[in-house]
LUMMARGU-204080 format. One record per residue (C-alpha): x, y, z. Coordinates in steps of 0.2 Angstrom, whole numbers, padded with zeros to 4 digits, always signed. Layout:
XYZ/...
//
This chain:
+0216+0091-0146/+0203+0101-0136/+0210+0104-0118/+0199+0106-0103/+0205+0125-0102/+0198+0128-0119/+0181+0119-0115/+0180+0130-0099/+0184+0146-0109/+0172+0141-0123/+0158+0137-0110/+0161+0154-0101/+0160+0163-0118/+0144+0154-0123/+0136+0159-0106/+0141+0177-0109/+0135+0177-0127/+0119+0168-0122/+0115+0182-0108/+0120+0195-0120/+0109+0188-0134/+0094+0183-0123/+0084+0197-0130/+0088+0191-0148/+0075+0182-0159/+0070+0165-0154/+0059+0163-0169/+0071+0168-0183/+0072+0150-0191/+0054+0146-0190/+0045+0142-0206/+0031+0154-0213/+0017+0143-0205/+0026+0138-0189/+0021+0146-0172/+0032+0143-0156/+0022+0136-0142/+0025+0146-0126/+0014+0137-0114/-0004+0135-0108/-0011+0152-0103/-0026+0144-0093/-0037+0129-0092/-0055+0136-0089/-0067+0123-0083/-0084+0129-0080/-0100+0120-0074/-0118+0125-0078/-0121+0132-0061/-0112+0136-0045/-0122+0122-0036/-0114+0109-0048/-0096+0105-0043/-0084+0098-0055/-0080+0079-0053/-0065+0076-0041/-0049+0073-0052/-0057+0081-0067/-0045+0096-0067/-0030+0085-0065/-0035+0073-0079/-0038+0088-0091/-0021+0096-0086/-0013+0079-0089/-0020+0078-0107/-0014+0095-0112/+0003+0095-0102/+0015+0097-0116/+0031+0106-0109/+0036+0122-0119/+0054+0126-0121/+0064+0130-0105/+0049+0126-0094/+0049+0131-0076/+0032+0124-0071/+0024+0115-0085/+0014+0119-0095/+0011+0137-0088/+0028+0145-0084/+0045+0147-0092/+0062+0152-0087/+0066+0170-0094/+0082+0165-0103/+0078+0153-0117/+0096+0148-0120/+0093+0133-0131/+0081+0142-0142/+0093+0157-0144/+0107+0144-0149/+0095+0136-0162/+0091+0152-0170/+0107+0161-0169/+0121+0149-0170/+0127+0139-0185/+0131+0121-0182/+0149+0116-0189/+0151+0098-0193/+0165+0095-0180/+0176+0104-0167/+0173+0113-0151/+0159+0124-0157/+0149+0109-0164/+0151+0100-0147/+0145+0116-0138/+0130+0118-0150/+0125+0100-0147/+0126+0103-0128/+0116+0119-0128/+0104+0118-0142/+0085+0115-0140/+0073+0111-0154/+0058+0123-0154/+0041+0116-0148/+0028+0121-0160/+0010+0123-0159/+0009+0109-0173/+0019+0098-0161/+0006+0101-0147/-0009+0098-0159/-0022+0106-0148/-0036+0100-0159/-0031+0082-0153/-0030+0088-0135/-0047+0095-0136/-0054+0078-0142/-0045+0070-0127/-0054+0082-0116/-0070+0077-0124/-0067+0059-0120/-0062+0063-0102/-0079+0072-0100/-0089+0057-0107/-0079+0046-0095/-0084+0057-0081/-0103+0058-0085/-0103+0074-0094/-0110+0068-0111/-0116+0086-0116/-0099+0094-0112/-0087+0101-0124/-0070+0108-0125/-0061+0121-0137/-0045+0130-0138/-0039+0147-0143/-0022+0153-0148/-0017+0169-0138/-0004+0179-0148/+0006+0194-0142/+0017+0207-0151/+0026+0193-0160/+0014+0183-0171/+0026+0169-0172/+0023+0165-0153/+0007+0159-0145/+0000+0152-0129/-0015+0141-0128/-0031+0144-0119/-0042+0129-0116/-0060+0131-0112/-0070+0117-0105/-0088+0117-0102/-0094+0102-0093/-0113+0103-0096/-0125+0094-0084/-0118+0078-0075/-0127+0062-0079/-0132+0052-0063/-0136+0034-0061/-0155+0033-0058/-0157+0014-0058/-0146-0001-0056/-0151-0019-0062/-0139-0033-0055/-0137-0051-0061/-0152-0062-0060/-0151-0073-0044/-0150-0090-0054/-0134-0097-0047/-0121-0095-0033/-0109-0084-0043/-0123-0072-0048/-0129-0071-0030/-0111-0068-0024/-0108-0054-0037/-0124-0046-0032/-0120-0047-0014/-0103-0039-0016/-0110-0026-0028/-0125-0021-0016/-0112-0016-0003/-0104-0004-0015/-0103+0015-0010/-0103+0019-0028/-0116+0007-0036/-0131+0017-0029/-0144+0028-0037/-0138+0046-0037/-0120+0042-0041/-0112+0052-0055/-0108+0040-0070/-0089+0037-0071/-0080+0024-0081/-0065+0024-0069/-0077+0021-0054/-0085+0007-0064/-0068-0001-0068/-0063+0000-0049/-0080-0009-0045/-0076-0023-0057/-0059-0025-0049/-0066-0025-0032/-0080-0038-0036/-0068-0049-0045/-0056-0049-0030/-0070-0054-0018/-0076-0067-0030/-0058-0075-0032/-0057-0076-0013/-0072-0087-0013/-0067-0101-0024/-0069-0093-0042/-0050-0093-0045/-0051-0090-0064/-0063-0076-0063/-0057-0059-0071/-0063-0041-0070/-0067-0041-0088/-0080-0054-0086/-0091-0041-0079/-0099-0029-0091/-0110-0014-0089/-0124-0008-0101/-0128+0011-0099/-0144+0017-0106/-0148+0036-0106/-0164+0035-0117/-0175+0028-0103/-0174+0044-0092/-0167+0059-0102/-0151+0066-0092/-0149+0050-0082/-0141+0033-0084/-0150+0016-0082/-0136+0004-0078/-0137-0015-0081/-0124-0027-0075/-0121-0043-0085/-0108-0056-0087/-0098-0058-0104/-0106-0071-0115/-0090-0078-0123/-0083-0084-0106/-0080-0103-0105/-0090-0111-0091/-0074-0119-0083/-0068-0101-0080/-0084-0097-0070/-0083-0113-0059/-0080-0113-0040/-0065-0123-0034/-0059-0131-0018/-0041-0134-0012/-0034-0151-0016/-0017-0158-0012/-0004-0146-0005/+0015-0150-0009/+0029-0140-0003/+0047-0143-0010/+0062-0135-0001/+0077-0134-0012/+0095-0131-0006/+0104-0116-0011/+0118-0126-0020/+0105-0137-0029/+0105-0156-0028/+0103-0166-0012/+0093-0180-0006/+0074-0178-0005/+0066-0181+0013/+0047-0183+0012/+0036-0180+0027/+0017-0177+0029/+0012-0162+0039/-0004-0155+0045/-0002-0143+0029/+0001-0156+0016/+0017-0165+0010/+0034-0157+0013/+0049-0163+0002/+0065-0156+0009/+0082-0158+0000/+0094-0164+0012/+0106-0159+0020/+0098-0143+0025/+0093-0135+0041/+0074-0132+0044/+0065-0132+0061/+0050-0144+0062/+0034-0135+0060/+0041-0119+0052/+0034-0122+0034/+0016-0128+0041/+0015-0112+0051/+0017-0102+0035/+0004-0111+0024/-0014-0105+0025/-0021-0117+0013/-0033-0131+0020/-0037-0147+0010/-0055-0147+0006/-0058-0129+0009/-0065-0116-0003/-0049-0110-0013/-0045-0092-0010/-0032-0081-0018/-0030-0072-0001/-0022-0089+0005/-0010-0088-0009/-0005-0070-0005/-0003-0074+0014/+0007-0090+0011/+0019-0080+0000/+0020-0066+0013/+0023-0078+0028/+0037-0088+0019/+0045-0072+0012/+0046-0063+0029/+0056-0078+0036/+0071-0071+0026/+0079-0088+0023/+0073-0091+0005/+0079-0082-0011/+0065-0089-0022/+0047-0093-0018/+0035-0099-0031/+0017-0105-0029/+0008-0113-0043/-0010-0120-0044/-0017-0132-0056/-0034-0142-0059/-0034-0159-0052/-0034-0172-0066/-0046-0184-0057/-0057-0173-0047/-0068-0159-0055/-0067-0141-0048/-0052-0145-0037/-0035-0135-0037/-0019-0143-0032/-0006-0132-0024/+0013-0134-0027/+0025-0122-0017/+0043-0122-0022/+0056-0113-0010/+0074-0111-0013/+0086-0108+0002/+0096-0092+0002/+0114-0092+0006/+0114-0093+0025/+0129-0082+0028/+0129-0064+0022/+0144-0052+0023/+0143-0034+0019/+0153-0018+0020/+0144-0001+0019/+0152+0015+0018/+0139+0029+0022/+0136+0047+0028/+0128+0048+0044/+0117+0063+0050/+0111+0062+0068/+0098+0072+0077/+0111+0082+0086/+0118+0089+0070/+0133+0078+0069/+0137+0073+0051/+0151+0063+0044/+0157+0047+0035/+0156+0030+0043/+0159+0011+0039/+0149-0004+0044/+0156-0021+0043/+0142-0034+0045/+0141-0053+0046/+0124-0061+0047/+0118-0079+0048/+0100-0079+0042/+0096-0096+0048/+0105-0101+0064/+0094-0114+0071/+0084-0118+0056/+0069-0107+0060/+0074-0090+0052/+0084-0084+0067/+0096-0071+0063/+0113-0069+0071/+0122-0052+0066/+0139-0046+0071/+0143-0027+0067/+0159-0018+0068/+0155+0001+0066/+0166+0016+0065/+0163+0034+0061/+0170+0051+0061/+0159+0066+0064/+0159+0084+0064/+0145+0096+0069/+0136+0107+0057/+0129+0125+0060/+0136+0142+0063/+0148+0143+0078/+0154+0125+0078/+0172+0120+0074/+0184+0106+0074/+0185+0105+0092/+0169+0096+0092/+0174+0083+0079/+0173+0065+0086/+0175+0047+0082/+0166+0032+0088/+0170+0013+0087/+0158+0000+0091/+0155-0019+0091/+0138-0026+0093/+0130-0043+0091/+0112-0047+0091/+0101-0063+0090/+0084-0061+0083/+0070-0074+0083/+0056-0071+0070/+0043-0075+0083/+0038-0070+0101/+0046-0080+0114/+0033-0074+0126/+0016-0079+0133/+0001-0080+0121/-0008-0067+0130/+0002-0053+0122/-0009-0048+0107/-0001-0050+0090/-0005-0052+0071/+0000-0067+0061/-0001-0056+0046/+0015-0047+0052/+0032-0053+0057/+0035-0052+0076/+0053-0053+0083/+0062-0057+0099/+0079-0049+0100/+0094-0051+0111/+0108-0039+0109/+0125-0036+0117/+0137-0022+0112/+0151-0010+0116/+0155+0007+0110/+0170+0019+0113/+0167+0038+0110/+0181+0050+0109/+0178+0069+0110/+0194+0078+0108/+0199+0090+0122/+0185+0083+0133/+0184+0064+0136/+0184+0046+0131/+0169+0037+0136/+0165+0018+0135/+0148+0011+0135/+0142-0007+0137/+0125-0013+0134/+0114-0028+0133/+0095-0029+0130/+0080-0041+0128/+0066-0034+0117/+0050-0039+0109/+0044-0031+0093/+0027-0035+0087/+0012-0029+0078/-0005-0029+0085/-0013-0023+0069/-0008-0017+0052/-0006+0001+0058/+0001-0002+0076/+0019-0007+0080/+0024-0011+0098/+0041-0013+0106/+0044-0019+0123/+0061-0020+0131/+0060-0031+0146/+0078-0027+0151/+0091-0015+0144/+0107-0014+0155/+0119+0000+0151/+0136+0003+0159/+0144+0020+0156/+0162+0023+0161/+0172+0039+0158/+0189+0032+0154/+0198+0049+0153/+0193+0067+0155/+0203+0082+0152/+0207+0097+0164/+0195+0108+0153/+0181+0095+0155/+0184+0093+0173/+0183+0112+0175/+0166+0112+0167/+0160+0098+0178/+0166+0107+0194/+0157+0123+0189/+0140+0113+0188/+0137+0099+0199/+0121+0094+0191/+0130+0091+0174/+0144+0082+0183/+0131+0070+0191/+0123+0066+0174/+0140+0062+0167/+0146+0051+0181/+0151+0032+0178/+0135+0022+0182/+0124+0008+0177/+0107+0012+0169/+0095-0003+0171/+0080+0001+0160/+0063-0006+0155/+0055+0003+0140/+0039+0002+0130/+0037+0010+0113/+0020+0012+0103/+0019+0018+0085/+0003+0021+0076/+0007+0024+0057/-0008+0026+0045/-0012+0034+0028/-0030+0037+0028/-0030+0041+0009/-0017+0048-0004/-0019+0065+0004/-0018+0062+0023/-0007+0052+0035/-0002+0053+0053/+0012+0045+0063/+0011+0045+0082/+0025+0038+0093/+0024+0036+0112/+0038+0030+0123/+0039+0027+0142/+0054+0021+0151/+0060+0018+0168/+0077+0015+0176/+0083+0007+0192/+0066+0005+0201/+0066-0014+0201/+0083-0014+0208/+0079+0000+0221/+0064-0010+0227/+0074-0026+0229/+0087-0017+0239/+0074-0008+0250/+0066-0025+0253/+0082-0031+0259/+0084-0017+0271/+0098-0008+0261/+0098+0011+0264/+0107+0026+0256/+0115+0025+0239/+0113+0008+0231/+0126+0001+0220/+0126-0013+0206/+0143-0022+0205/+0151-0008+0215/+0144+0006+0204/+0129+0017+0207/+0114+0014+0196/+0103+0028+0189/+0085+0029+0194/+0072+0039+0184/+0057+0039+0174/+0055+0046+0156/+0041+0049+0144/+0040+0056+0126/+0028+0058+0112/+0028+0064+0095/+0014+0067+0082/+0018+0070+0063/+0004+0075+0051/+0006+0075+0032/-0007+0084+0021/-0006+0084+0002/-0011+0101-0004/-0010+0097-0023/+0001+0087-0034/+0017+0084-0025/+0015+0099-0013/+0014+0094+0005/+0011+0102+0022/+0020+0093+0036/+0018+0097+0054/+0025+0090+0070/+0023+0092+0089/+0034+0083+0101/+0034+0083+0120/+0045+0074+0133/+0049+0074+0151/+0061+0065+0163/+0063+0065+0182/+0077+0057+0192/+0074+0052+0210/+0078+0039+0223/+0096+0033+0219/+0100+0047+0207/+0099+0066+0209/+0100+0069+0190/+0094+0061+0174/+0109+0053+0165/+0116+0065+0152/+0112+0053+0137/+0094+0053+0142/+0091+0072+0144/+0083+0082+0130/+0090+0096+0119/+0084+0106+0104/+0092+0115+0089/+0101+0107+0075/+0096+0100+0058/+0081+0090+0064/+0074+0102+0077/+0074+0121+0078/+0085+0124+0062/+0088+0143+0066/+0099+0138+0080/+0113+0125+0081/+0111+0110+0093/+0112+0114+0111/+0113+0132+0108/+0097+0137+0117/+0090+0132+0134/+0086+0127+0146/+0072+0140+0147/+0079+0158+0146/+0096+0153+0153/+0111+0159+0142/+0128+0153+0144/+0140+0167+0149/+0150+0174+0135/+0167+0170+0144/+0161+0152+0146/+0166+0144+0129/+0161+0127+0134/+0144+0130+0139/+0138+0117+0126/+0136+0104+0140/+0124+0115+0150/+0111+0117+0137/+0101+0101+0141/+0085+0099+0150/+0072+0087+0158/+0057+0094+0149/+0055+0097+0130/+0042+0105+0119/+0044+0107+0100/+0033+0112+0086/+0037+0112+0067/+0028+0115+0051/+0035+0113+0034/+0029+0116+0016/+0037+0104+0004/+0036+0107-0015/+0044+0100-0031/+0056+0111-0041/+0064+0101-0055/+0066+0083-0056/+0074+0076-0040/+0076+0093-0033/+0063+0099-0020/+0061+0114-0009/+0054+0118+0008/+0049+0133+0018/+0048+0130+0037/+0044+0137+0054/+0051+0129+0070/+0048+0133+0088/+0053+0125+0105/+0065+0124+0119/+0070+0113+0134/+0067+0117+0153/+0072+0110+0170/+0059+0101+0181/+0071+0104+0196/+0078+0121+0199/+0097+0123+0196/+0105+0139+0204/+0119+0137+0191/+0107+0139+0177/+0095+0154+0181/+0079+0154+0171/+0081+0136+0166/+0066+0130+0177/+0049+0126+0168/+0037+0140+0173/+0019+0143+0166/+0020+0162+0166/+0036+0162+0155/+0033+0147+0144/+0028+0156+0128/+0042+0169+0130/+0054+0155+0132/+0050+0147+0116/+0063+0150+0103/+0056+0154+0085/+0064+0152+0068/+0060+0151+0050/+0070+0147+0034/+0070+0138+0018/+0079+0123+0011/+0083+0112-0004/+0082+0093-0005/+0090+0081-0017/+0078+0066-0017/+0084+0051-0027/+0073+0039-0018/+0085+0029-0008/+0094+0044-0002/+0089+0062+0002/+0102+0075+0004/+0096+0090+0013/+0102+0108+0016/+0092+0120+0027/+0096+0138+0030/+0087+0143+0047/+0083+0161+0051/+0081+0166+0069/+0066+0177+0074/+0066+0175+0093/+0079+0169+0105/+0072+0164+0123/+0086+0173+0132/+0090+0191+0134/+0100+0198+0119/+0100+0217+0123/+0086+0221+0110/+0068+0224+0114/+0053+0217+0106/+0049+0200+0100/+0061+0200+0086/+0077+0201+0097/+0091+0194+0086/+0106+0205+0087/+0109+0205+0068/+0102+0196+0053/+0119+0188+0049/+0121+0181+0066/+0103+0174+0066/+0108+0162+0051/+0112+0144+0054/+0115+0132+0039/+0113+0113+0041/+0118+0099+0030/+0109+0083+0033/+0103+0066+0026/+0085+0062+0026/+0070+0073+0030/+0069+0081+0047/+0052+0072+0052/
//
């Protein structure tokens, strides 16, 4: 019997032997005609002149054709790891039939990748075909084996000469003899590719066939397919150029080229348990057959159906109807079928079958939470949801949450561990219960949300805080790229249940902080705007803008009634402030899966009237896993202020009412789901009002750049799609406060300038 200890000892011995024998032969067992493939030396692509640029995507297509990974590949097919352990085992170990050594051999061995496995002569033919498909009919490719001191090893050099590119000099469309031909010609004439002077490319022609077919199917020709369009390319009329002729396939049955209108529309709604009694009614969108008993609001199904009887049939109507029904969230199955009418020619009848999902859904989620303030820890979420409360897709959710968190980063210890327990309920309507003048898109789901919740937060050695809140919010899309959220009322009540002597001493030392922590009401209105757009596969931006106010309406009502001095709501003072913040994130693909991501964020808040300070929960802070990663959360700012060394609890002082951040990060793949990043972060927070207890904290133009903290660093990410686990090591370059060292680099030591953060998800 093999014990775990034996396995570990054997594995350690194997590692030592592998390192010791890394310089041993890795070709000893190769046959006399075998050559070990050690990667591609280079792919040399050249054009006849500097003025002629190679076709976009040609280099990637050629690399894909020759991308055979060598043994122990680091960056396929070019680079290899320096220690070919698997090859060394293959060439220097024997493989016993059983036992521990057999198990180790099977785990470590790697079969050699030979030149005969790569078959470079076949790769060259694949490149020739790629050249032809991209309009380089006179191009050619070749390969050469590059051998070093060991003739049993070789790299491959691929040489690609594109030759002159063939351009389209004339295009002949279909004869305008019928509506279908006229429609195809009309769509093709608006193409940006099908014009004289375009380089011949089979992929572009295929894309045009799909684009034309989609447009035609949206205009009644339901059975039309892209392969019905054919191209005839003639290079003999004008040497070096292509005369393109578009035709329709001759073997297509006429019924597949017919134009159809929409006939009858029948929708069947089935119960989740099956069975039931059918209830048939006629609606403005056809016949509705609902299996009773079941709950369905009148008019809900007709609102989702975009088909119209007698109108030209469109595939777009199928897709939209499917989307509108799916987004209700009350069906677990939706199927749309069309079939020709047996009595009327060129008429398609529509049949829609929907099956209700189970109305109640209970879930238990155990998760790991990573917050912007660098708190990390396990949590549990118990959720009960009714997806169809009133029969119109309304969702009633009740959440019981609990979490235990600790703070990551150098200098944080268990004193900052905390737990939080919350109970929240929300009622969401899949439509805007609002006046029609608010612009909205029917293509997207719009929501009206009403919520009520309570949370209890415990910070050991400091305080217990309870928070109660209620809100009424509209979420809607004005277009595909724009998301809006308007909270007409969010009323929050904060109550410090218990404070410790240590916390009270901190508050006594700084009245500005004490005011921001006081028990109070926060009556708010808030508007959030998000513009999220990917311009192509290489560029995307995300812009967020938030503006909120608190207490102004209540203050105005009190003033109108003649109330002076501090005003209260239910016997408790309410906060009054205005706050705005914006963030812009730009993503740029450099090549492959290599990205350059940058972010700039600005925010400001100002208290007045009924409050002298912005509530602590609404103030800004920097540092931590999602901010300036060379510094832990709330360890810098405001401005050049530095907490006195004898004040161990200065954590609460380091917030502000103005924030500026700039981040840039280069993200790259390493191996499989493991990705890496190199980043540069800068920013700080400041005070818009002077605070004598925090000298240097006020925002001033002449010291703005000096007050910016700067850090760099690197990180690893484990990206498995649904979850990203991230570890970042930040390195401080410049601290905004006096450190006793002169010059821009003013960190006291390299070791003390390091901060490690473990987080979930990307920082931005």
